Biopython code that builds the backbone (N, CA, C, O; Angstrom):
import numpy as np
from Bio.PDB.StructureBuilder import StructureBuilder

atoms = [
    (1, "MET", "N", (84.570, 120.643, 69.233)),
    (1, "MET", "CA", (84.699, 119.357, 69.895)),
    (1, "MET", "C", (86.034, 119.305, 70.630)),
    (1, "MET", "O", (87.068, 119.640, 70.052)),
    (2, "ARG", "N", (86.027, 118.894, 71.881)),
    (2, "ARG", "CA", (87.265, 118.830, 72.647)),
    (2, "ARG", "C", (87.952, 117.483, 72.428)),
    (2, "ARG", "O", (87.331, 116.507, 72.006)),
    (3, "ASP", "N", (89.244, 117.460, 72.726)),
    (3, "ASP", "CA", (90.003, 116.213, 72.586)),
    (3, "ASP", "C", (89.482, 115.154, 73.549)),
    (3, "ASP", "O", (89.120, 115.458, 74.685)),
    (4, "GLN", "N", (89.450, 113.926, 73.088)),
    (4, "GLN", "CA", (89.034, 112.802, 73.922)),
    (4, "GLN", "C", (90.277, 112.127, 74.506)),
    (4, "GLN", "O", (91.246, 111.894, 73.783)),
    (5, "PRO", "N", (90.262, 111.814, 75.797)),
    (5, "PRO", "CA", (91.422, 111.126, 76.371)),
    (5, "PRO", "C", (91.472, 109.666, 75.911)),
    (5, "PRO", "O", (90.441, 109.021, 75.721)),
    (6, "TYR", "N", (92.670, 109.175, 75.743)),
    (6, "TYR", "CA", (92.877, 107.782, 75.359)),
    (6, "TYR", "C", (93.440, 106.993, 76.533)),
    (6, "TYR", "O", (94.277, 107.488, 77.287)),
    (7, "SER", "N", (92.972, 105.774, 76.672)),
    (7, "SER", "CA", (93.479, 104.872, 77.697)),
    (7, "SER", "C", (94.279, 103.767, 77.018)),
    (7, "SER", "O", (93.732, 103.024, 76.203)),
    (8, "PRO", "N", (95.566, 103.647, 77.340)),
    (8, "PRO", "CA", (96.369, 102.606, 76.711)),
    (8, "PRO", "C", (96.197, 101.259, 77.397)),
    (8, "PRO", "O", (95.862, 101.176, 78.578)),
    (9, "GLU", "N", (96.437, 100.206, 76.622)),
    (9, "GLU", "CA", (96.451, 98.835, 77.123)),
    (9, "GLU", "C", (97.475, 98.079, 76.288)),
    (9, "GLU", "O", (97.592, 98.308, 75.085)),
    (10, "ILE", "N", (98.205, 97.192, 76.917)),
    (10, "ILE", "CA", (99.209, 96.403, 76.212)),
    (10, "ILE", "C", (98.841, 94.933, 76.356)),
    (10, "ILE", "O", (98.527, 94.460, 77.449)),
    (11, "GLU", "N", (98.886, 94.217, 75.232)),
    (11, "GLU", "CA", (98.709, 92.765, 75.266)),
    (11, "GLU", "C", (99.964, 92.140, 74.685)),
    (11, "GLU", "O", (100.449, 92.555, 73.632)),
    (12, "GLU", "N", (100.487, 91.134, 75.381)),
    (12, "GLU", "CA", (101.653, 90.419, 74.860)),
    (12, "GLU", "C", (101.370, 88.930, 74.905)),
    (12, "GLU", "O", (100.841, 88.402, 75.883)),
    (13, "ILE", "N", (101.742, 88.262, 73.807)),
    (13, "ILE", "CA", (101.537, 86.817, 73.685)),
    (13, "ILE", "C", (102.882, 86.181, 73.377)),
    (13, "ILE", "O", (103.592, 86.608, 72.467)),
    (14, "HIS", "N", (103.224, 85.152, 74.148)),
    (14, "HIS", "CA", (104.465, 84.414, 73.928)),
    (14, "HIS", "C", (104.197, 82.925, 74.110)),
    (14, "HIS", "O", (103.114, 82.533, 74.545)),
    (15, "HIS", "N", (105.189, 82.094, 73.777)),
    (15, "HIS", "CA", (105.099, 80.642, 73.931)),
    (15, "HIS", "C", (104.971, 80.278, 75.407)),
    (15, "HIS", "O", (105.327, 81.069, 76.280)),
    (16, "THR", "N", (104.470, 79.096, 75.675)),
    (16, "THR", "CA", (104.182, 78.685, 77.056)),
    (16, "THR", "C", (105.435, 78.442, 77.895)),
    (16, "THR", "O", (105.338, 78.357, 79.119)),
    (17, "SER", "N", (106.611, 78.327, 77.267)),
    (17, "SER", "CA", (107.847, 78.124, 78.036)),
    (17, "SER", "C", (108.463, 79.425, 78.523)),
    (17, "SER", "O", (109.423, 79.405, 79.293)),
    (18, "LYS", "N", (107.923, 80.556, 78.084)),
    (18, "LYS", "CA", (108.468, 81.846, 78.511)),
    (18, "LYS", "C", (108.206, 82.029, 80.002)),
    (18, "LYS", "O", (107.074, 81.892, 80.465)),
    (19, "LYS", "N", (109.261, 82.337, 80.744)),
    (19, "LYS", "CA", (109.163, 82.400, 82.205)),
    (19, "LYS", "C", (108.675, 83.743, 82.731)),
    (19, "LYS", "O", (107.883, 83.778, 83.673)),
    (20, "ASP", "N", (109.130, 84.857, 82.141)),
    (20, "ASP", "CA", (108.754, 86.156, 82.698)),
    (20, "ASP", "C", (107.384, 86.604, 82.176)),
    (20, "ASP", "O", (107.001, 86.326, 81.040)),
    (21, "SER", "N", (106.685, 87.288, 83.030)),
    (21, "SER", "CA", (105.361, 87.796, 82.685)),
    (21, "SER", "C", (105.092, 89.029, 83.546)),
    (21, "SER", "O", (105.019, 88.915, 84.769)),
    (22, "PRO", "N", (104.945, 90.182, 82.945)),
    (22, "PRO", "CA", (104.953, 90.436, 81.509)),
    (22, "PRO", "C", (106.372, 90.396, 80.936)),
    (22, "PRO", "O", (107.360, 90.372, 81.671)),
    (23, "SER", "N", (106.441, 90.391, 79.630)),
    (23, "SER", "CA", (107.739, 90.353, 78.965)),
    (23, "SER", "C", (108.466, 91.680, 79.155)),
    (23, "SER", "O", (107.851, 92.704, 79.454)),
    (24, "GLY", "N", (109.778, 91.645, 78.978)),
    (24, "GLY", "CA", (110.566, 92.871, 79.064)),
    (24, "GLY", "C", (110.140, 93.890, 78.028)),
    (24, "GLY", "O", (110.161, 95.093, 78.290)),
    (25, "THR", "N", (109.751, 93.419, 76.852)),
    (25, "THR", "CA", (109.289, 94.329, 75.810)),
    (25, "THR", "C", (108.004, 95.024, 76.235)),
    (25, "THR", "O", (107.856, 96.227, 76.021)),
    (26, "ALA", "N", (107.073, 94.289, 76.833)),
    (26, "ALA", "CA", (105.826, 94.898, 77.287)),
    (26, "ALA", "C", (106.087, 95.944, 78.370)),
    (26, "ALA", "O", (105.470, 97.009, 78.370)),
    (27, "ILE", "N", (106.990, 95.643, 79.281)),
    (27, "ILE", "CA", (107.342, 96.604, 80.329)),
    (27, "ILE", "C", (107.978, 97.848, 79.709)),
    (27, "ILE", "O", (107.658, 98.973, 80.094)),
    (28, "SER", "N", (108.874, 97.642, 78.752)),
    (28, "SER", "CA", (109.514, 98.769, 78.071)),
    (28, "SER", "C", (108.481, 99.643, 77.359)),
    (28, "SER", "O", (108.567, 100.870, 77.403)),
    (29, "LEU", "N", (107.514, 99.018, 76.713)),
    (29, "LEU", "CA", (106.449, 99.784, 76.057)),
    (29, "LEU", "C", (105.666, 100.605, 77.078)),
    (29, "LEU", "O", (105.368, 101.775, 76.837)),
    (30, "ALA", "N", (105.331, 99.999, 78.213)),
    (30, "ALA", "CA", (104.594, 100.719, 79.258)),
    (30, "ALA", "C", (105.418, 101.896, 79.781)),
    (30, "ALA", "O", (104.884, 102.985, 79.992)),
    (31, "GLU", "N", (106.710, 101.680, 79.989)),
    (31, "GLU", "CA", (107.577, 102.766, 80.486)),
    (31, "GLU", "C", (107.663, 103.913, 79.489)),
    (31, "GLU", "O", (107.700, 105.078, 79.884)),
    (32, "GLN", "N", (107.695, 103.590, 78.198)),
    (32, "GLN", "CA", (107.732, 104.642, 77.183)),
    (32, "GLN", "C", (106.419, 105.433, 77.170)),
    (32, "GLN", "O", (106.438, 106.651, 76.989)),
    (33, "ILE", "N", (105.297, 104.765, 77.357)),
    (33, "ILE", "CA", (104.011, 105.466, 77.435)),
    (33, "ILE", "C", (103.997, 106.366, 78.670)),
    (33, "ILE", "O", (103.567, 107.516, 78.593)),
    (34, "MET", "N", (104.466, 105.848, 79.812)),
    (34, "MET", "CA", (104.473, 106.628, 81.056)),
    (34, "MET", "C", (105.369, 107.853, 80.949)),
    (34, "MET", "O", (105.088, 108.884, 81.559)),
    (35, "ALA", "N", (106.455, 107.746, 80.170)),
    (35, "ALA", "CA", (107.397, 108.859, 80.041)),
    (35, "ALA", "C", (106.794, 110.050, 79.302)),
    (35, "ALA", "O", (107.291, 111.169, 79.427)),
    (36, "THR", "N", (105.734, 109.824, 78.539)),
    (36, "THR", "CA", (105.167, 110.902, 77.718)),
    (36, "THR", "C", (103.702, 111.185, 78.023)),
    (36, "THR", "O", (103.050, 111.936, 77.298)),
    (37, "THR", "N", (103.181, 110.587, 79.093)),
    (37, "THR", "CA", (101.772, 110.788, 79.450)),
    (37, "THR", "C", (101.643, 110.959, 80.959)),
    (37, "THR", "O", (102.645, 111.018, 81.673)),
    (38, "SER", "N", (100.418, 111.038, 81.434)),
    (38, "SER", "CA", (100.178, 111.170, 82.874)),
    (38, "SER", "C", (100.006, 109.812, 83.563)),
    (38, "SER", "O", (99.679, 109.765, 84.749)),
    (39, "PHE", "N", (100.221, 108.713, 82.841)),
    (39, "PHE", "CA", (100.098, 107.396, 83.459)),
    (39, "PHE", "C", (101.276, 107.167, 84.389)),
    (39, "PHE", "O", (102.420, 107.461, 84.042)),
    (40, "LYS", "N", (100.988, 106.635, 85.588)),
    (40, "LYS", "CA", (101.977, 106.556, 86.657)),
    (40, "LYS", "C", (102.522, 105.157, 86.899)),
    (40, "LYS", "O", (103.453, 105.003, 87.690)),
    (41, "GLY", "N", (101.987, 104.143, 86.259)),
    (41, "GLY", "CA", (102.456, 102.785, 86.506)),
    (41, "GLY", "C", (101.755, 101.801, 85.593)),
    (41, "GLY", "O", (100.941, 102.175, 84.749)),
    (42, "TRP", "N", (102.092, 100.520, 85.784)),
    (42, "TRP", "CA", (101.460, 99.459, 85.010)),
    (42, "TRP", "C", (101.164, 98.296, 85.942)),
    (42, "TRP", "O", (101.735, 98.190, 87.028)),
    (43, "THR", "N", (100.263, 97.425, 85.503)),
    (43, "THR", "CA", (99.948, 96.215, 86.245)),
    (43, "THR", "C", (99.836, 95.067, 85.265)),
    (43, "THR", "O", (99.419, 95.266, 84.124)),
    (44, "ASN", "N", (100.201, 93.874, 85.689)),
    (44, "ASN", "CA", (100.113, 92.699, 84.828)),
    (44, "ASN", "C", (98.725, 92.074, 84.981)),
    (44, "ASN", "O", (98.585, 90.897, 85.313)),
    (45, "ASP", "N", (97.719, 92.886, 84.732)),
    (45, "ASP", "CA", (96.325, 92.476, 84.888)),
    (45, "ASP", "C", (95.455, 93.611, 84.363)),
    (45, "ASP", "O", (95.967, 94.660, 83.972)),
    (46, "THR", "N", (94.163, 93.409, 84.354)),
    (46, "THR", "CA", (93.269, 94.506, 84.026)),
    (46, "THR", "C", (93.291, 95.502, 85.181)),
    (46, "THR", "O", (93.678, 95.156, 86.297)),
    (47, "SER", "N", (92.878, 96.731, 84.912)),
    (47, "SER", "CA", (92.896, 97.746, 85.958)),
    (47, "SER", "C", (91.740, 98.706, 85.760)),
    (47, "SER", "O", (91.412, 99.078, 84.633)),
    (48, "ASP", "N", (91.126, 99.105, 86.865)),
    (48, "ASP", "CA", (90.073, 100.118, 86.788)),
    (48, "ASP", "C", (90.618, 101.484, 87.237)),
    (48, "ASP", "O", (89.857, 102.444, 87.351)),
    (49, "GLN", "N", (91.919, 101.572, 87.490)),
    (49, "GLN", "CA", (92.528, 102.841, 87.870)),
    (49, "GLN", "C", (92.877, 103.625, 86.614)),
    (49, "GLN", "O", (93.444, 103.078, 85.668)),
    (50, "ASP", "N", (92.536, 104.908, 86.610)),
    (50, "ASP", "CA", (92.723, 105.747, 85.431)),
    (50, "ASP", "C", (94.178, 105.975, 85.046)),
    (50, "ASP", "O", (94.473, 106.220, 83.876)),
    (51, "ASN", "N", (95.091, 105.900, 86.009)),
    (51, "ASN", "CA", (96.479, 106.239, 85.705)),
    (51, "ASN", "C", (97.409, 105.023, 85.650)),
    (51, "ASN", "O", (98.629, 105.175, 85.705)),
    (52, "ILE", "N", (96.839, 103.822, 85.543)),
    (52, "ILE", "CA", (97.617, 102.583, 85.483)),
    (52, "ILE", "C", (97.402, 101.914, 84.121)),
    (52, "ILE", "O", (96.269, 101.797, 83.653)),
    (53, "ILE", "N", (98.484, 101.480, 83.496)),
    (53, "ILE", "CA", (98.413, 100.813, 82.192)),
    (53, "ILE", "C", (98.290, 99.307, 82.416)),
    (53, "ILE", "O", (99.183, 98.708, 83.014)),
    (54, "PRO", "N", (97.215, 98.686, 81.956)),
    (54, "PRO", "CA", (97.118, 97.233, 82.079)),
    (54, "PRO", "C", (97.968, 96.531, 81.017)),
    (54, "PRO", "O", (97.952, 96.899, 79.842)),
    (55, "ILE", "N", (98.700, 95.525, 81.455)),
    (55, "ILE", "CA", (99.433, 94.649, 80.543)),
    (55, "ILE", "C", (98.802, 93.267, 80.664)),
    (55, "ILE", "O", (98.812, 92.663, 81.737)),
    (56, "LEU", "N", (98.264, 92.779, 79.576)),
    (56, "LEU", "CA", (97.625, 91.467, 79.566)),
    (56, "LEU", "C", (98.598, 90.470, 78.948)),
    (56, "LEU", "O", (98.925, 90.568, 77.766)),
    (57, "SER", "N", (99.058, 89.516, 79.744)),
    (57, "SER", "CA", (100.042, 88.534, 79.298)),
    (57, "SER", "C", (99.361, 87.208, 79.015)),
    (57, "SER", "O", (98.608, 86.688, 79.838)),
    (58, "LYS", "N", (99.640, 86.669, 77.829)),
    (58, "LYS", "CA", (99.095, 85.369, 77.446)),
    (58, "LYS", "C", (100.245, 84.467, 77.026)),
    (58, "LYS", "O", (101.200, 84.912, 76.391)),
    (59, "ARG", "N", (100.143, 83.202, 77.387)),
    (59, "ARG", "CA", (101.139, 82.211, 77.002)),
    (59, "ARG", "C", (100.424, 81.129, 76.194)),
    (59, "ARG", "O", (99.644, 80.340, 76.728)),
    (60, "ILE", "N", (100.715, 81.115, 74.886)),
    (60, "ILE", "CA", (100.021, 80.242, 73.940)),
    (60, "ILE", "C", (101.063, 79.635, 73.001)),
    (60, "ILE", "O", (101.945, 80.347, 72.522)),
    (61, "ASP", "N", (100.977, 78.339, 72.734)),
    (61, "ASP", "CA", (101.882, 77.709, 71.761)),
    (61, "ASP", "C", (101.185, 77.534, 70.424)),
    (61, "ASP", "O", (99.972, 77.324, 70.393)),
    (62, "PRO", "N", (101.911, 77.614, 69.321)),
    (62, "PRO", "CA", (103.234, 78.209, 69.206)),
    (62, "PRO", "C", (103.096, 79.714, 69.018)),
    (62, "PRO", "O", (102.262, 80.157, 68.228)),
    (63, "ALA", "N", (103.870, 80.487, 69.707)),
    (63, "ALA", "CA", (103.785, 81.948, 69.592)),
    (63, "ALA", "C", (105.140, 82.553, 69.930)),
    (63, "ALA", "O", (105.427, 82.770, 71.108)),
    (64, "PRO", "N", (105.993, 82.837, 68.928)),
    (64, "PRO", "CA", (107.289, 83.448, 69.209)),
    (64, "PRO", "C", (107.178, 84.814, 69.879)),
    (64, "PRO", "O", (108.039, 85.161, 70.687)),
    (65, "GLY", "N", (106.155, 85.593, 69.573)),
    (65, "GLY", "CA", (106.001, 86.880, 70.242)),
    (65, "GLY", "C", (105.089, 87.829, 69.500)),
    (65, "GLY", "O", (105.275, 88.086, 68.311)),
    (66, "THR", "N", (104.102, 88.349, 70.206)),
    (66, "THR", "CA", (103.202, 89.364, 69.672)),
    (66, "THR", "C", (103.011, 90.422, 70.749)),
    (66, "THR", "O", (102.764, 90.105, 71.912)),
    (67, "HIS", "N", (103.129, 91.684, 70.346)),
    (67, "HIS", "CA", (102.865, 92.803, 71.249)),
    (67, "HIS", "C", (101.886, 93.736, 70.566)),
    (67, "HIS", "O", (102.082, 94.116, 69.412)),
    (68, "THR", "N", (100.831, 94.104, 71.276)),
    (68, "THR", "CA", (99.837, 95.033, 70.755)),
    (68, "THR", "C", (99.624, 96.137, 71.773)),
    (68, "THR", "O", (99.318, 95.874, 72.936)),
    (69, "VAL", "N", (99.786, 97.365, 71.329)),
    (69, "VAL", "CA", (99.477, 98.527, 72.156)),
    (69, "VAL", "C", (98.183, 99.104, 71.602)),
    (69, "VAL", "O", (98.094, 99.421, 70.415)),
    (70, "THR", "N", (97.182, 99.239, 72.464)),
    (70, "THR", "CA", (95.881, 99.753, 72.055)),
    (70, "THR", "C", (95.560, 100.998, 72.863)),
    (70, "THR", "O", (95.729, 101.026, 74.082)),
    (71, "TYR", "N", (95.096, 102.027, 72.167)),
    (71, "TYR", "CA", (94.633, 103.255, 72.800)),
    (71, "TYR", "C", (93.131, 103.349, 72.567)),
    (71, "TYR", "O", (92.680, 103.416, 71.424)),
    (72, "ASN", "N", (92.353, 103.354, 73.651)),
    (72, "ASN", "CA", (90.895, 103.412, 73.561)),
    (72, "ASN", "C", (90.376, 104.762, 74.019)),
    (72, "ASN", "O", (90.869, 105.335, 74.991)),
    (73, "SER", "N", (89.374, 105.264, 73.307)),
    (73, "SER", "CA", (88.658, 106.459, 73.746)),
    (73, "SER", "C", (87.173, 106.205, 73.520)),
    (73, "SER", "O", (86.777, 105.146, 73.035)),
    (74, "GLU", "N", (86.368, 107.185, 73.877)),
    (74, "GLU", "CA", (84.931, 107.053, 73.644)),
    (74, "GLU", "C", (84.598, 107.006, 72.160)),
    (74, "GLU", "O", (83.590, 106.419, 71.768)),
    (75, "ILE", "N", (85.447, 107.625, 71.325)),
    (75, "ILE", "CA", (85.088, 107.737, 69.910)),
    (75, "ILE", "C", (85.814, 106.767, 68.985)),
    (75, "ILE", "O", (85.337, 106.508, 67.880)),
    (76, "ASP", "N", (86.954, 106.223, 69.407)),
    (76, "ASP", "CA", (87.643, 105.286, 68.525)),
    (76, "ASP", "C", (88.694, 104.488, 69.285)),
    (76, "ASP", "O", (88.944, 104.722, 70.467)),
    (77, "THR", "N", (89.303, 103.539, 68.575)),
    (77, "THR", "CA", (90.373, 102.705, 69.095)),
    (77, "THR", "C", (91.506, 102.696, 68.083)),
    (77, "THR", "O", (91.282, 102.538, 66.883)),
    (78, "ILE", "N", (92.730, 102.869, 68.581)),
    (78, "ILE", "CA", (93.927, 102.821, 67.744)),
    (78, "ILE", "C", (94.791, 101.681, 68.273)),
    (78, "ILE", "O", (95.074, 101.622, 69.470)),
    (79, "SER", "N", (95.215, 100.771, 67.387)),
    (79, "SER", "CA", (96.069, 99.657, 67.789)),
    (79, "SER", "C", (97.326, 99.611, 66.948)),
    (79, "SER", "O", (97.292, 99.831, 65.737)),
    (80, "ILE", "N", (98.442, 99.322, 67.610)),
    (80, "ILE", "CA", (99.717, 99.109, 66.948)),
    (80, "ILE", "C", (100.159, 97.705, 67.329)),
    (80, "ILE", "O", (100.235, 97.371, 68.512)),
    (81, "ASN", "N", (100.453, 96.875, 66.318)),
    (81, "ASN", "CA", (100.714, 95.468, 66.556)),
    (81, "ASN", "C", (102.028, 95.030, 65.911)),
    (81, "ASN", "O", (102.335, 95.417, 64.783)),
    (82, "HIS", "N", (102.796, 94.221, 66.636)),
    (82, "HIS", "CA", (103.979, 93.576, 66.071)),
    (82, "HIS", "C", (103.899, 92.096, 66.386)),
    (82, "HIS", "O", (103.736, 91.702, 67.541)),
    (83, "THR", "N", (104.016, 91.268, 65.336)),
    (83, "THR", "CA", (104.000, 89.819, 65.500)),
    (83, "THR", "C", (105.258, 89.220, 64.895)),
    (83, "THR", "O", (105.543, 89.423, 63.715)),
    (84, "ALA", "N", (106.006, 88.489, 65.696)),
    (84, "ALA", "CA", (107.157, 87.739, 65.192)),
    (84, "ALA", "C", (106.636, 86.389, 64.725)),
    (84, "ALA", "O", (105.954, 85.690, 65.474)),
    (85, "HIS", "N", (106.953, 86.025, 63.500)),
    (85, "HIS", "CA", (106.487, 84.744, 62.965)),
    (85, "HIS", "C", (107.427, 83.598, 63.325)),
    (85, "HIS", "O", (107.007, 82.444, 63.405)),
    (86, "THR", "N", (108.695, 83.921, 63.542)),
    (86, "THR", "CA", (109.682, 82.929, 63.962)),
    (86, "THR", "C", (110.607, 83.586, 64.979)),
    (86, "THR", "O", (110.487, 84.776, 65.268)),
    (87, "ARG", "N", (111.516, 82.809, 65.508)),
    (87, "ARG", "CA", (112.502, 83.340, 66.452)),
    (87, "ARG", "C", (113.777, 83.800, 65.757)),
    (87, "ARG", "O", (114.735, 84.183, 66.428)),
    (88, "LYS", "N", (113.811, 83.772, 64.442)),
    (88, "LYS", "CA", (115.017, 84.153, 63.697)),
    (88, "LYS", "C", (115.457, 85.579, 64.007)),
    (88, "LYS", "O", (116.654, 85.833, 64.135)),
    (89, "GLY", "N", (114.527, 86.505, 64.128)),
    (89, "GLY", "CA", (114.872, 87.894, 64.432)),
    (89, "GLY", "C", (115.501, 88.038, 65.798)),
    (89, "GLY", "O", (116.425, 88.831, 65.978)),
    (90, "PHE", "N", (115.006, 87.270, 66.773)),
    (90, "PHE", "CA", (115.582, 87.314, 68.116)),
    (90, "PHE", "C", (116.993, 86.736, 68.098)),
    (90, "PHE", "O", (117.891, 87.260, 68.757)),
    (91, "ALA", "N", (117.188, 85.655, 67.343)),
    (91, "ALA", "CA", (118.512, 85.038, 67.239)),
    (91, "ALA", "C", (119.491, 86.004, 66.569)),
    (91, "ALA", "O", (120.624, 86.150, 67.028)),
    (92, "LEU", "N", (119.068, 86.662, 65.491)),
    (92, "LEU", "CA", (119.936, 87.618, 64.801)),
    (92, "LEU", "C", (120.297, 88.774, 65.738)),
    (92, "LEU", "O", (121.445, 89.217, 65.765)),
    (93, "GLY", "N", (119.324, 89.259, 66.498)),
    (93, "GLY", "CA", (119.591, 90.331, 67.460)),
    (93, "GLY", "C", (120.619, 89.916, 68.500)),
    (93, "GLY", "O", (121.455, 90.724, 68.904)),
    (94, "SER", "N", (120.566, 88.665, 68.935)),
    (94, "SER", "CA", (121.549, 88.158, 69.907)),
    (94, "SER", "C", (122.951, 88.134, 69.312)),
    (94, "SER", "O", (123.922, 88.482, 69.984)),
    (95, "ILE", "N", (123.054, 87.725, 68.058)),
    (95, "ILE", "CA", (124.361, 87.685, 67.397)),
    (95, "ILE", "C", (124.911, 89.096, 67.218)),
    (95, "ILE", "O", (126.089, 89.342, 67.480)),
    (96, "ILE", "N", (124.072, 90.015, 66.777)),
    (96, "ILE", "CA", (124.500, 91.410, 66.602)),
    (96, "ILE", "C", (124.969, 91.982, 67.938)),
    (96, "ILE", "O", (125.999, 92.654, 67.995)),
    (97, "ALA", "N", (124.216, 91.721, 69.017)),
    (97, "ALA", "CA", (124.597, 92.226, 70.346)),
    (97, "ALA", "C", (125.911, 91.605, 70.814)),
    (97, "ALA", "O", (126.751, 92.296, 71.391)),
    (98, "ALA", "N", (126.095, 90.304, 70.568)),
    (98, "ALA", "CA", (127.330, 89.633, 70.991)),
    (98, "ALA", "C", (128.536, 90.212, 70.256)),
    (98, "ALA", "O", (129.591, 90.411, 70.857)),
    (99, "GLU", "N", (128.386, 90.480, 68.967)),
    (99, "GLU", "CA", (129.489, 91.076, 68.208)),
    (99, "GLU", "C", (129.766, 92.503, 68.666)),
    (99, "GLU", "O", (130.923, 92.921, 68.714)),
    (100, "TRP", "N", (128.729, 93.248, 68.999)),
    (100, "TRP", "CA", (128.870, 94.651, 69.402)),
    (100, "TRP", "C", (129.569, 94.782, 70.752)),
    (100, "TRP", "O", (130.338, 95.720, 70.958)),
    (101, "ILE", "N", (129.314, 93.861, 71.666)),
    (101, "ILE", "CA", (129.788, 94.022, 73.046)),
    (101, "ILE", "C", (131.246, 93.628, 73.252)),
    (101, "ILE", "O", (131.792, 93.854, 74.332)),
    (102, "VAL", "N", (131.882, 93.050, 72.251)),
    (102, "VAL", "CA", (133.285, 92.645, 72.380)),
    (102, "VAL", "C", (134.122, 93.847, 72.835)),
    (102, "VAL", "O", (134.047, 94.926, 72.247)),
    (103, "ASN", "N", (134.911, 93.647, 73.879)),
    (103, "ASN", "CA", (135.821, 94.647, 74.463)),
    (103, "ASN", "C", (135.110, 95.808, 75.153)),
    (103, "ASN", "O", (135.741, 96.826, 75.438)),
    (104, "LYS", "N", (133.822, 95.679, 75.425)),
    (104, "LYS", "CA", (133.105, 96.719, 76.171)),
    (104, "LYS", "C", (132.870, 96.218, 77.593)),
    (104, "LYS", "O", (132.791, 95.014, 77.833)),
    (105, "HIS", "N", (132.762, 97.148, 78.521)),
    (105, "HIS", "CA", (132.507, 96.803, 79.918)),
    (105, "HIS", "C", (131.323, 97.626, 80.401)),
    (105, "HIS", "O", (131.196, 98.798, 80.046)),
    (106, "GLY", "N", (130.470, 97.036, 81.194)),
    (106, "GLY", "CA", (129.329, 97.760, 81.743)),
    (106, "GLY", "C", (128.028, 97.034, 81.472)),
    (106, "GLY", "O", (128.009, 95.877, 81.054)),
    (107, "VAL", "N", (126.957, 97.738, 81.720)),
    (107, "VAL", "CA", (125.618, 97.201, 81.506)),
    (107, "VAL", "C", (125.004, 97.937, 80.325)),
    (107, "VAL", "O", (124.985, 99.168, 80.301)),
    (108, "PHE", "N", (124.506, 97.197, 79.352)),
    (108, "PHE", "CA", (123.974, 97.789, 78.137)),
    (108, "PHE", "C", (122.605, 97.212, 77.819)),
    (108, "PHE", "O", (122.221, 96.163, 78.336)),
    (109, "THR", "N", (121.879, 97.911, 76.966)),
    (109, "THR", "CA", (120.593, 97.433, 76.472)),
    (109, "THR", "C", (120.657, 97.386, 74.949)),
    (109, "THR", "O", (121.643, 97.814, 74.349)),
    (110, "MET", "N", (119.617, 96.874, 74.339)),
    (110, "MET", "CA", (119.571, 96.841, 72.874)),
    (110, "MET", "C", (119.543, 98.257, 72.305)),
    (110, "MET", "O", (119.932, 98.458, 71.154)),
    (111, "LYS", "N", (119.096, 99.231, 73.073)),
    (111, "LYS", "CA", (119.160, 100.622, 72.598)),
    (111, "LYS", "C", (120.613, 101.028, 72.359)),
    (111, "LYS", "O", (120.913, 101.735, 71.397)),
    (112, "ASP", "N", (121.508, 100.583, 73.231)),
    (112, "ASP", "CA", (122.932, 100.869, 73.041)),
    (112, "ASP", "C", (123.444, 100.180, 71.780)),
    (112, "ASP", "O", (124.142, 100.794, 70.974)),
    (113, "VAL", "N", (123.099, 98.914, 71.612)),
    (113, "VAL", "CA", (123.550, 98.136, 70.461)),
    (113, "VAL", "C", (123.082, 98.784, 69.159)),
    (113, "VAL", "O", (123.828, 98.820, 68.180)),
    (114, "LEU", "N", (121.864, 99.290, 69.146)),
    (114, "LEU", "CA", (121.274, 99.859, 67.945)),
    (114, "LEU", "C", (121.610, 101.335, 67.749)),
    (114, "LEU", "O", (121.186, 101.946, 66.768)),
    (115, "GLY", "N", (122.370, 101.906, 68.681)),
    (115, "GLY", "CA", (122.760, 103.308, 68.559)),
    (115, "GLY", "C", (121.637, 104.273, 68.871)),
    (115, "GLY", "O", (121.621, 105.386, 68.345)),
    (116, "LEU", "N", (120.698, 103.875, 69.713)),
    (116, "LEU", "CA", (119.555, 104.715, 70.047)),
    (116, "LEU", "C", (119.760, 105.510, 71.339)),
    (116, "LEU", "O", (118.863, 106.229, 71.780)),
    (117, "THR", "N", (120.945, 105.378, 71.942)),
    (117, "THR", "CA", (121.267, 106.142, 73.149)),
    (117, "THR", "C", (122.524, 106.957, 72.877)),
    (117, "THR", "O", (123.252, 106.697, 71.919)),
    (118, "THR", "N", (122.765, 107.934, 73.722)),
    (118, "THR", "CA", (123.989, 108.706, 73.579)),
    (118, "THR", "C", (125.151, 107.897, 74.139)),
    (118, "THR", "O", (124.969, 107.169, 75.115)),
    (119, "PRO", "N", (126.333, 108.002, 73.553)),
    (119, "PRO", "CA", (127.478, 107.220, 74.054)),
    (119, "PRO", "C", (127.781, 107.534, 75.508)),
    (119, "PRO", "O", (127.593, 108.666, 75.955)),
    (120, "ARG", "N", (128.244, 106.546, 76.240)),
    (120, "ARG", "CA", (128.566, 106.698, 77.670)),
    (120, "ARG", "C", (129.995, 107.108, 77.853)),
    (120, "ARG", "O", (130.446, 107.285, 78.985)),
]
sb = StructureBuilder()
sb.init_structure("model")
sb.init_model(0)
sb.init_chain("A")
sb.init_seg("    ")
for serial, (resi, resn, name, xyz) in enumerate(atoms, 1):
    if name == "N":
        sb.init_residue(resn, " ", resi, " ")
    sb.init_atom(name, np.array(xyz, "f"), 0.0, 1.0, " ", f" {name:<3s}", serial, name[0])
structure = sb.get_structure()
């Protein structure tokens, strides 16, 4: 039996006051998939193109944040899901980032704050 190709899809759900769509996290997830596969881009909609990752954005109250990455093939579906139940984790991340950035200059991401990148 040969390997079956998987088609990724990202769904993100946030509160109705969230302005950006798709979320930065959803875009980051799509970019990480593109970095390790033959997918060439993403769209904030469904897509019938084989090399484009669809990101489905929903705005529903109350919803602090849910991201689901789904890989579909002819034989099965694999889903990875993260749901924030409150905004406490986002607030804590902001405090950690604010403390980390003291006396630093430049543009940084949470990967820098968490030590997931090489020092600049």
